RODO-2510 file (C-alpha; in nm, 4 decimals, decimal comma):
residues 262
     n   res          X          Y          Z
     1     x     0,0000     0,0000     0,0000
     2     x     0,1390     0,3405    -0,0981
     3     x     0,1836     0,6188     0,1545
     4     x    -0,0998     0,8257     0,0033
     5     x    -0,3351     0,5268     0,0164
     6     x    -0,2379     0,4598     0,3798
     7     x    -0,2942     0,8211     0,4755
     8     x    -0,6388     0,8244     0,3149
     9     x    -0,7313     0,5028     0,4930
    10     x    -0,5962     0,6236     0,8287
    11     x    -0,7814     0,9553     0,8116
    12     x    -1,1065     0,7895     0,7111
    13     x    -1,0770     0,5441     1,0021
    14     x    -0,9934     0,8299     1,2359
    15     x    -1,2980     1,0343     1,1346
    16     x    -1,5248     0,7303     1,1739
    17     x    -1,3880     0,6215     1,5135
    18     x    -1,2625     0,9421     1,6720
    19     x    -0,9340     0,7854     1,7835
    20     x    -0,6925     0,5147     1,6745
    21     x    -0,4074     0,3396     1,8494
    22     x    -0,0967     0,2308     1,6646
    23     x    -0,1476    -0,1440     1,6988
    24     x    -0,5141    -0,1226     1,5919
    25     x    -0,4302     0,0831     1,2842
    26     x    -0,1390    -0,1457     1,1928
    27     x    -0,3704    -0,4483     1,2049
    28     x    -0,6425    -0,2753     0,9997
    29     x    -0,4004    -0,1704     0,7269
    30     x    -0,1753    -0,4817     0,7439
    31     x     0,1432    -0,2799     0,7902
    32     x     0,3993    -0,2542     1,0688
    33     x     0,3458    -0,0503     1,3841
    34     x     0,6610     0,1461     1,2977
    35     x     0,5046     0,2527     0,9677
    36     x     0,1879     0,3703     1,1436
    37     x     0,3887     0,5653     1,4043
    38     x     0,5752     0,7404     1,1235
    39     x     0,2479     0,8134     0,9391
    40     x     0,0873     0,9536     1,2546
    41     x     0,3886     1,1769     1,3179
    42     x     0,3864     1,3125     0,9628
    43     x     0,0092     1,3701     0,9625
    44     x     0,0376     1,5483     1,2980
    45     x     0,3020     1,7794     1,1487
    46     x     0,0460     1,8729     0,8814
    47     x    -0,2170     1,9311     1,1544
    48     x    -0,4338     1,6531     1,0121
    49     x    -0,4627     1,4827     1,3514
    50     x    -0,3516     1,5152     1,7129
    51     x    -0,0827     1,2719     1,8248
    52     x    -0,1399     1,0950     2,1554
    53     x     0,0602     0,8439     2,3555
    54     x     0,0191     0,5247     2,1570
    55     x    -0,2063     0,6633     1,8873
    56     x    -0,3929     0,9647     1,7488
    57     x    -0,7247     1,1495     1,7790
    58     x    -0,9159     1,3933     1,5589
    59     x    -0,9029     1,7637     1,6321
    60     x    -1,2590     1,7792     1,7664
    61     x    -1,6272     1,7523     1,6812
    62     x    -1,5973     2,0097     1,4035
    63     x    -1,3072     1,8264     1,2404
    64     x    -1,3175     1,8522     0,8613
    65     x    -1,1423     1,5917     0,6527
    66     x    -0,9851     1,7567     0,3461
    67     x    -1,1528     1,6704     0,0166
    68     x    -0,8537     1,4824    -0,1228
    69     x    -0,8884     1,2273     0,1588
    70     x    -1,2653     1,1732     0,1253
    71     x    -1,2864     1,0043    -0,2121
    72     x    -1,3380     0,6479    -0,0866
    73     x    -1,6114     0,7205     0,1682
    74     x    -1,9568     0,6004     0,0542
    75     x    -1,8211     0,6035    -0,3033
    76     x    -2,0816     0,3777    -0,4647
    77     x    -2,3697     0,5629    -0,2976
    78     x    -2,2323     0,8979    -0,4127
    79     x    -2,2034     0,7785    -0,7715
    80     x    -2,5646     0,6563    -0,7752
    81     x    -2,6826     0,9809    -0,6178
    82     x    -2,4833     1,1824    -0,8694
    83     x    -2,6345     0,9995    -1,1657
    84     x    -2,9856     1,0599    -1,0298
    85     x    -2,9133     1,4298    -0,9736
    86     x    -2,7711     1,4670    -1,3244
    87     x    -3,0934     1,3224    -1,4664
    88     x    -3,2902     1,6028    -1,2965
    89     x    -3,1063     1,8651    -1,5033
    90     x    -3,2568     1,9687    -1,8372
    91     x    -3,0456     2,0572    -2,1429
    92     x    -2,9722     2,4280    -2,1674
    93     x    -3,0116     2,4974    -1,7954
    94     x    -2,7767     2,6986    -1,5773
    95     x    -2,6575     2,4742    -1,2940
    96     x    -2,4865     2,5878    -0,9749
    97     x    -2,2541     2,3328    -0,8146
    98     x    -2,1026     2,3762    -0,4703
    99     x    -1,7865     2,1913    -0,3739
   100     x    -1,7617     1,8435    -0,2240
   101     x    -1,7148     1,4811    -0,3222
   102     x    -2,0802     1,4201    -0,4133
   103     x    -2,1125     1,7334    -0,6254
   104     x    -1,7851     1,6411    -0,7969
   105     x    -1,9504     1,3121    -0,8925
   106     x    -2,2537     1,5106    -1,0168
   107     x    -2,0230     1,7099    -1,2437
   108     x    -1,8766     1,3856    -1,3804
   109     x    -2,2244     1,2406    -1,4357
   110     x    -2,3287     1,5510    -1,6281
   111     x    -2,0128     1,5283    -1,8391
   112     x    -2,1022     1,1815    -1,9690
   113     x    -2,4711     1,2406    -2,0394
   114     x    -2,5233     1,1569    -2,4042
   115     x    -2,7828     1,4269    -2,4660
   116     x    -2,5497     1,7004    -2,3416
   117     x    -2,2866     1,6648    -2,6112
   118     x    -2,3696     1,9990    -2,7720
   119     x    -2,6020     2,2929    -2,7397
   120     x    -2,8462     2,4301    -2,9952
   121     x    -2,7668     2,7188    -3,2319
   122     x    -2,4254     2,7612    -3,0774
   123     x    -2,5570     2,7845    -2,7193
   124     x    -2,3973     2,5666    -2,4507
   125     x    -2,5538     2,2347    -2,3537
   126     x    -2,5283     2,3553    -1,9927
   127     x    -2,3954     2,6581    -1,8110
   128     x    -2,2112     2,5439    -1,4978
   129     x    -2,1595     2,7974    -1,2208
   130     x    -1,9291     2,6794    -0,9440
   131     x    -1,6985     2,8040    -0,6727
   132     x    -1,5124     2,4704    -0,6673
   133     x    -1,1740     2,4764    -0,8375
   134     x    -1,1604     2,1000    -0,8911
   135     x    -1,5039     2,0901    -1,0568
   136     x    -1,4172     2,3788    -1,2889
   137     x    -1,0891     2,2060    -1,3750
   138     x    -1,2653     1,8795    -1,4663
   139     x    -1,5375     2,0431    -1,6762
   140     x    -1,3300     2,3128    -1,8470
   141     x    -1,2185     2,0587    -2,1089
   142     x    -1,5829     1,9904    -2,2056
   143     x    -1,6529     2,2294    -2,4968
   144     x    -2,0287     2,1712    -2,4712
   145     x    -2,0373     2,3392    -2,1292
   146     x    -2,0002     2,7052    -2,0439
   147     x    -1,8069     2,7238    -1,7160
   148     x    -1,8459     3,0212    -1,4837
   149     x    -1,6034     3,0148    -1,1901
   150     x    -1,6500     3,2579    -0,9060
   151     x    -1,3612     3,4547    -0,7691
   152     x    -1,2619     3,4327    -0,4071
   153     x    -1,0088     3,2872    -0,1677
   154     x    -0,9489     2,9124    -0,1963
   155     x    -1,0172     2,6825     0,1003
   156     x    -0,7603     2,4013     0,0800
   157     x    -0,9941     2,1585     0,2605
   158     x    -1,2667     2,1724    -0,0056
   159     x    -1,1077     2,3529    -0,3061
   160     x    -1,3927     2,6064    -0,2764
   161     x    -1,3591     2,9797    -0,3352
   162     x    -1,5155     3,1953    -0,0631
   163     x    -1,5353     3,5579     0,0429
   164     x    -1,6503     3,8899    -0,1049
   165     x    -1,5130     3,8214    -0,4538
   166     x    -1,7295     3,5099    -0,4816
   167     x    -2,0258     3,7043    -0,3415
   168     x    -1,9806     3,9659    -0,6118
   169     x    -2,0126     3,7160    -0,8967
   170     x    -2,3057     3,5212    -0,7525
   171     x    -2,5036     3,8366    -0,6774
   172     x    -2,4998     3,9218    -1,0497
   173     x    -2,6367     3,5944    -1,1869
   174     x    -2,9294     3,3532    -1,1590
   175     x    -2,9336     2,9761    -1,2102
   176     x    -3,2090     2,7269    -1,2823
   177     x    -3,0907     2,4766    -1,0250
   178     x    -2,8411     2,4773    -0,7393
   179     x    -2,6928     2,1431    -0,6351
   180     x    -2,5657     2,1470    -0,2784
   181     x    -2,3073     1,9200    -0,1269
   182     x    -2,3552     1,9278     0,2499
   183     x    -2,2021     1,7733     0,5614
   184     x    -2,5400     1,7609     0,7368
   185     x    -2,9082     1,7929     0,6475
   186     x    -3,1841     1,7881     0,9050
   187     x    -3,5533     1,8825     0,8944
   188     x    -3,5181     2,1139     1,1941
   189     x    -3,1679     2,2521     1,1474
   190     x    -3,1553     2,2574     0,7666
   191     x    -2,8547     2,2041     0,5416
   192     x    -2,5151     2,2840     0,6907
   193     x    -2,1396     2,2962     0,6332
   194     x    -1,8383     2,2954     0,8632
   195     x    -1,7176     2,6408     0,7597
   196     x    -1,9194     2,9620     0,7887
   197     x    -1,7626     3,1280     0,4808
   198     x    -1,8376     2,8208     0,2698
   199     x    -2,1943     2,8116     0,4045
   200     x    -2,2444     3,1784     0,3162
   201     x    -2,1485     3,1220    -0,0487
   202     x    -2,3694     2,8147    -0,0707
   203     x    -2,6587     3,0095     0,0818
   204     x    -2,6222     3,2842    -0,1776
   205     x    -2,6179     3,0264    -0,4568
   206     x    -2,9459     2,8847    -0,3217
   207     x    -3,0992     3,2313    -0,3190
   208     x    -3,0045     3,2800    -0,6845
   209     x    -3,1597     2,9460    -0,7907
   210     x    -3,5077     2,8620    -0,9152
   211     x    -3,4860     2,5230    -0,7424
   212     x    -3,2464     2,3632    -0,4944
   213     x    -3,1285     2,0023    -0,4831
   214     x    -2,9386     1,8572    -0,1882
   215     x    -2,7195     1,5621    -0,2880
   216     x    -2,6278     1,3717     0,0282
   217     x    -2,5765     1,0098     0,1301
   218     x    -2,7923     0,8874     0,4172
   219     x    -2,5115     0,9137     0,6751
   220     x    -2,5503     1,2945     0,6599
   221     x    -2,9257     1,3011     0,7205
   222     x    -3,0627     1,3888     1,0617
   223     x    -2,7244     1,5430     1,1449
   224     x    -2,6296     1,9029     1,2122
   225     x    -2,3088     2,0980     1,1614
   226     x    -2,1644     2,4325     1,2659
   227     x    -2,2657     2,6626     0,9785
   228     x    -2,6206     2,6678     0,8405
   229     x    -2,6678     2,6992     0,4650
   230     x    -3,0462     2,7079     0,4372
   231     x    -3,3636     2,5712     0,5913
   232     x    -3,5167     2,2402     0,4829
   233     x    -3,8112     2,4369     0,3422
   234     x    -3,5749     2,6098     0,0968
   235     x    -3,4825     2,2729    -0,0577
   236     x    -3,6990     2,1304    -0,3361
   237     x    -3,5420     1,7870    -0,3713
   238     x    -3,3193     1,5596    -0,1637
   239     x    -3,1367     1,2863    -0,3540
   240     x    -2,9939     1,0210    -0,1230
   241     x    -2,9327     0,6458    -0,1019
   242     x    -3,1726     0,3651    -0,0171
   243     x    -3,0385     0,3293     0,3391
   244     x    -3,2485     0,6308     0,4397
   245     x    -3,5168     0,5270     0,6883
   246     x    -3,8901     0,5636     0,6117
   247     x    -3,9408     0,7925     0,9123
   248     x    -3,6660     1,0234     0,7866
   249     x    -3,8275     1,0302     0,4410
   250     x    -4,1648     1,1113     0,5925
   251     x    -4,0246     1,4006     0,7961
   252     x    -3,8559     1,5567     0,4946
   253     x    -4,1663     1,5141     0,2803
   254     x    -4,3790     1,6802     0,5491
   255     x    -4,1361     1,9757     0,5283
   256     x    -4,2076     1,9997     0,1545
   257     x    -3,8908     1,8245     0,0349
   258     x    -3,9260     1,5671    -0,2413
   259     x    -3,7068     1,2662    -0,1543
   260     x    -3,5430     1,0540    -0,4244
   261     x    -3,3652     0,7442    -0,2861
   262     x    -3,1411     0,5524    -0,5263
***
């Protein structure tokens, strides 16, 4: 296993469990305890975890795993969700995409839709508005799409641009649909992110959209996070996986949210 693969696996285990000891991690990853100690020390130097005697812990309840280390978590669910979200987009629409692993999969699903290979009369098949550098980078090579990237200051955790420069662009446009990647979505507390600047940009994108779609796997439902993006009532559609419970579906539907489980 390469170092990058080990680090991704270690950080995912750490987020899921809250703490890891060296021997436990070595057994899980089938490597030596010395290798894990070295990995923990190097990750601690990068402030990715807190080193403890015999192991490591996350920084706290608001810990945010950087995007580059999230790719393997709930991967199959995210790909199914992304395909379902992409099918809700009509040719010619303007689509706002926030950052995140699920919305990145939505961008990829849109890129391979056969009916979006070209626009009509020289117009783009889709206009994609995003504050996510990685999404813009992936879609910029697709000539059928018009890509609008907000300005702003980049957050290294999520590759998202935030701040007044991003506000300035979003306040001048409207989109047909905004697709939100969230860390939590709850009927009472709404959609939320870890970072308040990121939440503010996502909130503005919602306000500029005709309809709002939350793309979130079921592990994020019924949860809350530090920075609120919008209320549940502001969301038109939730696309999630089939592990969502019937009571959770009922509560969202009573709040006026259409639930699509795939």
